[in-house]
C-alpha positions in Angstrom: -29.1 1.3 -12.3 -25.9 1.0 -14.3 -22.5 -0.2 -13.1 -19.4 0.5 -15.2 -16.3 -1.6 -14.6 -13.2 0.1 -16.0 -9.5 -0.6 -16.2 -7.9 -2.4 -13.3 -5.1 -4.9 -13.1 -6.9 -7.2 -10.6 -9.3 -8.8 -13.1 -12.5 -7.9 -11.3 -14.4 -8.0 -14.6 -14.2 -11.8 -14.4 -17.0 -11.6 -11.9 -19.5 -9.9 -14.2 -21.4 -13.0 -15.0 -21.7 -13.8 -11.2 -22.8 -10.2 -10.6 -25.4 -10.2 -13.3 -26.9 -13.4 -11.9 -27.0 -12.0 -8.4 -28.3 -8.5 -9.3 -30.7 -9.1 -12.2 -32.1 -5.5 -12.2 -28.6 -3.9 -12.6 -26.9 -3.3 -15.9 -23.2 -4.3 -15.6 -20.9 -3.0 -18.4 -17.1 -3.5 -18.8 -14.9 -1.3 -20.9 -11.2 -1.4 -21.6 -10.6 1.5 -24.0 -10.5 5.1 -23.0 -12.9 6.0 -25.8 -15.5 3.5 -24.8 -15.3 4.5 -21.1 -15.9 8.1 -22.0 -19.2 7.0 -23.7 -20.4 4.4 -21.2 -19.6 6.4 -18.0 -21.9 9.3 -19.2 -25.0 7.5 -17.8 -23.4 5.2 -15.2 -24.5 5.4 -11.6 -21.5 3.5 -10.2 -17.9 3.1 -11.4 -15.5 0.4 -10.4 -12.0 0.9 -11.7 -9.2 3.5 -12.2 -10.0 6.8 -13.8 -8.6 10.2 -14.6 -10.1 13.7 -14.5 -11.3 13.5 -18.1 -13.2 10.3 -17.4 -14.7 11.6 -14.3 -15.9 14.8 -15.9 -17.6 12.7 -18.6 -19.8 11.2 -15.9 -23.2 12.9 -15.5 -25.0 10.6 -13.1 -22.2 9.1 -11.0 -23.1 8.6 -7.3 -20.3 6.3 -6.2 -16.7 5.3 -7.2 -15.3 2.0 -5.8 -11.5 1.9 -6.0 -10.1 -1.5 -6.8 -7.0 -0.4 -4.8 -6.6 0.1 -1.1 -5.0 3.5 -1.9 -7.2 6.3 -3.2 -4.6 9.1 -3.5 -4.8 9.2 -7.3 -8.6 9.8 -7.1 -8.1 12.6 -4.6 -5.8 14.5 -7.0 -9.0 15.1 -9.1 -10.4 18.3 -7.7 -13.9 17.5 -8.6 -13.7 14.2 -6.8 -12.0 15.6 -3.7 -14.4 18.5 -3.3 -17.6 16.9 -4.8 -20.4 14.8 -3.5 -19.6 11.6 -5.3 -18.9 8.9 -2.7 -15.5 7.3 -2.9 -14.7 4.0 -1.3 -11.4 2.0 -1.2 -10.6 -1.6 -1.2 -9.0 -1.3 2.2 -8.7 -4.7 3.9 -8.0 -6.5 0.6 -4.3 -6.3 0.8 -3.5 -6.6 4.5 -2.1 -10.1 4.5 -0.1 -9.9 1.2 1.5 -6.6 2.0 2.4 -7.8 5.5 4.0 -10.9 4.0 5.9 -8.8 1.4 7.2 -6.6 4.1 8.5 -9.5 6.1 9.9 -11.1 3.0 11.9 -7.9 2.3 13.3 -7.9 5.8 14.2 -11.6 5.5 15.8 -11.0 2.1 18.5 -9.0 3.9 18.7 -10.7 7.4 18.8 -14.3 5.9 21.1 -13.4 3.0 18.5 -14.3 0.3 19.3 -11.2 -1.8 23.1 -11.9 -1.6 22.6 -15.5 -2.5 20.6 -14.6 -5.6 23.3 -12.1 -6.7 26.0 -14.7 -6.2 24.0 -17.4 -8.0 23.9 -15.2 -11.1 27.7 -15.2 -11.0 28.0 -19.0 -10.3 29.8 -18.1 -7.1 29.8 -20.4 -4.0 30.6 -18.0 -1.1 29.2 -19.2 2.2 31.8 -17.3 4.2 30.9 -14.0 2.7 27.2 -14.4 3.4 26.9 -16.5 6.6 28.9 -14.0 8.7 26.3 -11.3 8.0 23.2 -13.3 8.9 21.1 -12.3 11.9 18.0 -13.5 13.7 14.9 -11.4 14.2 14.6 -12.7 17.8 14.5 -9.9 20.3 14.7 -7.1 17.7 12.3 -4.2 17.4 9.9 -3.6 14.5 8.4 -0.1 14.3 5.3 0.1 12.2 4.2 3.6 10.9 0.5 3.3 10.3 -1.5 0.8 12.3 -4.4 0.2 10.0 -5.3 -3.1 8.2 -1.8 -3.6 6.9 0.0 -2.5 10.0 -2.1 -4.9 12.2 -1.6 -7.8 9.8 2.1 -7.2 9.9 2.3 -7.0 13.7 0.4 -10.2 13.9 2.9 -12.0 11.8 6.0 -10.3 13.2 5.2 -11.3 16.7 5.7 -15.0 15.7 9.4 -14.2 15.1 9.6 -13.1 18.8 10.1 -9.5 17.8 9.2 -6.5 20.0 6.6 -4.4 18.1 5.9 -0.7 18.4 3.6 1.4 16.2 2.3 4.9 15.6 -1.0 5.9 14.0 -3.1 9.0 13.5 -6.0 7.1 15.2 -4.3 4.4 17.3 -7.4 2.5 18.4 -7.0 -0.7 20.5 -3.6 -2.2 21.1 -3.2 -6.0 20.6 -1.5 -7.7 23.5 1.5 -8.7 21.4 2.2 -5.0 20.6 4.5 -3.4 23.2 3.5 0.2 22.4 0.9 1.9 20.2 1.3 5.6 20.1 -0.1 8.6 18.3 1.9 10.1 15.5 3.8 12.6 17.7 5.8 9.6 19.0 7.3 8.9 15.5 10.8 10.1 16.6 10.8 7.7 19.5 9.7 4.8 17.2 12.5 5.6 14.7 15.2 5.7 17.5 14.1 2.4 19.0 13.5 0.3 15.8 15.8 -2.1 14.1 13.2 -2.5 11.3 10.9 0.4 10.3 7.9 -0.4 8.0 5.9 2.5 6.4 2.3 1.6 5.8 0.5 5.0 6.0 -1.6 6.2 3.0 -0.3 9.1 0.8 -2.0 12.3 1.8 -0.8 15.9 1.8 0.1 15.3 5.5 2.2 12.2 4.9 4.2 13.5 1.8 7.9 13.4 2.7 7.0 12.2 6.2 10.4 10.3 6.2 13.0 12.7 5.2 16.6 13.5 6.1 15.8 14.5 9.7 13.8 11.3 10.3 16.4 9.0 8.7 19.0 10.6 10.9 17.0 9.4 13.9 17.2 5.8 12.9 19.8 3.3 14.2 22.9 3.0 12.0 22.1 -0.7 11.4 18.4 -0.3 10.8 16.5 -1.4 7.7 13.6 0.7 6.2 10.7 -0.8 4.3 8.2 1.2 2.2 5.1 -0.7 1.0 2.2 1.8 0.9 2.7 4.6 -1.5 5.6 6.5 -3.0 6.4 10.0 -1.9 6.1 9.3 1.8 9.7 8.3 2.0 11.8 11.1 0.4 13.8 9.2 -2.2 16.7 11.7 -2.4 17.2 11.6 1.4 17.0 7.8 1.3 19.6 7.6 -1.4 21.9 9.8 0.6 21.5 7.8 3.8 22.0 4.5 1.9 25.1 5.8 0.1 26.6 7.0 3.4 25.7 3.6 5.0 23.9 5.5 7.9 21.2 2.9 7.2 22.1 -0.7 6.7 19.5 -1.3 4.0 16.1 -0.4 2.6 13.5 -2.1 0.5 10.8 -0.2 -1.5 7.8 -1.5 -3.4 6.5 2.0 -4.1 8.0 5.1 -5.7 7.3 8.6 -6.8 7.0 8.8 -9.7 6.2 5.4 -11.0 7.6 3.7 -13.0 10.9 4.6 -11.3 12.9 6.5 -13.9 15.7 4.5 -15.6 18.2 7.1 -14.6 17.3 7.1 -10.9 20.3 6.5 -8.7 18.2 4.1 -6.6 18.6 1.4 -9.2 22.3 1.0 -8.4 22.2 1.1 -4.6 23.7 -2.2 -3.5 21.9 -2.0 -0.2 18.4 -1.3 -1.7 15.9 -3.9 -2.8 13.5 -2.7 -5.4 10.2 -4.4 -6.3 7.9 -2.8 -8.9 4.7 -2.1 -6.9 3.7 -5.7 -6.7 3.4 -6.3 -3.0 -0.4 -6.2 -3.1 -0.6 -9.2 -5.4 -2.5 -12.2 -4.2 -4.6 -15.0 -5.6 -7.5 -13.7 -3.5 -7.3 -10.0 -4.6 -10.2 -9.8 -7.1 -12.5 -11.9 -4.8 -11.8 -9.6 -1.9 -12.5 -6.5 -4.0 -15.8 -7.9 -5.3 -16.8 -8.9 -1.8 -16.4 -5.3 -0.6 -18.1 -4.0 -3.8 -21.1 -6.2 -3.3 -21.5 -5.3 0.4 -21.4 -1.6 -0.6 -23.8 -2.1 -3.5 -26.4 -3.5 -1.2 -25.8 -0.8 1.4 -26.2 1.9 -1.3 -29.5 0.4 -2.6 -30.8 0.0 0.9 -29.7 3.5 2.0 -27.5 2.2 4.7 -24.7 4.8 5.0 -21.8 5.2 5.3 -20.5 2.6 2.9 -17.6 0.3 3.9 -14.3 2.0 3.5 -16.0 5.3 2.6 -13.3 7.9 2.3 -13.3 10.9 4.6 -12.3 13.4 2.0 -11.1 15.9 4.7 -8.4 13.4 5.8 -7.8 11.9 2.4 -8.3 8.2 3.5 
């Protein structure tokens, strides 16, 4: 059996020596150039890394693709992956804590004046009066979480420590933690938007979630609300968001994800004074590669033993 590890920003190839020692009868190969990958993937049984359609079509024996990312939308844009029999698994569960912490950091950057202080520091300005009067506590406010999977649950667990009221919607709601006030199906999204002071979008990008938050949904939100996007670009309509921010119908927003990426240099979003932009880095953590390899090893053993489905195996009908 041959495992090919391809391009990924997480550094999972650093575990190859450990993998070879643990699985002595499996051939592990790492490639970094497109040309080498096209050659090596031809007889690979398993692929761990990012790939495009050309790379996938070069694979003749592939049985399973392990995404190093929690999101798998880029893989599902390859028709032969979406419609074919090759198993696709995600790294869901890897990024719950770090994405939750990033979402809270984005909220606090506005509510505690951190963003304003950084901007004033660059100008060597000491302006406590300008900033202090705008500061608010999270105590008693409502956080609405759109998507209550691994990330949404990790966020709710942390947000409740700030004495916030937490409400959430999900396609498959599942069990409701005691510290969550309401956990609804997706048809309650308008109600969540109307009630929330802070709305965090954590759903995956699928055909059903594209432009999920557009002009109509933004108009439902409280005038002083803050919107956070940390899952994938394209779920929040950027044109509609820019309009809402420029009209001040939203207090502020923070985005870690965009469509397209990188965000074009001429995008009007760059100059919004009530928008915080981070360049798709919220999933970063010192534990990232270890978490991914742990999921990969569990799935490798399941595959060898014929124990299906694999962990985080994607339901290609739903796209996650």
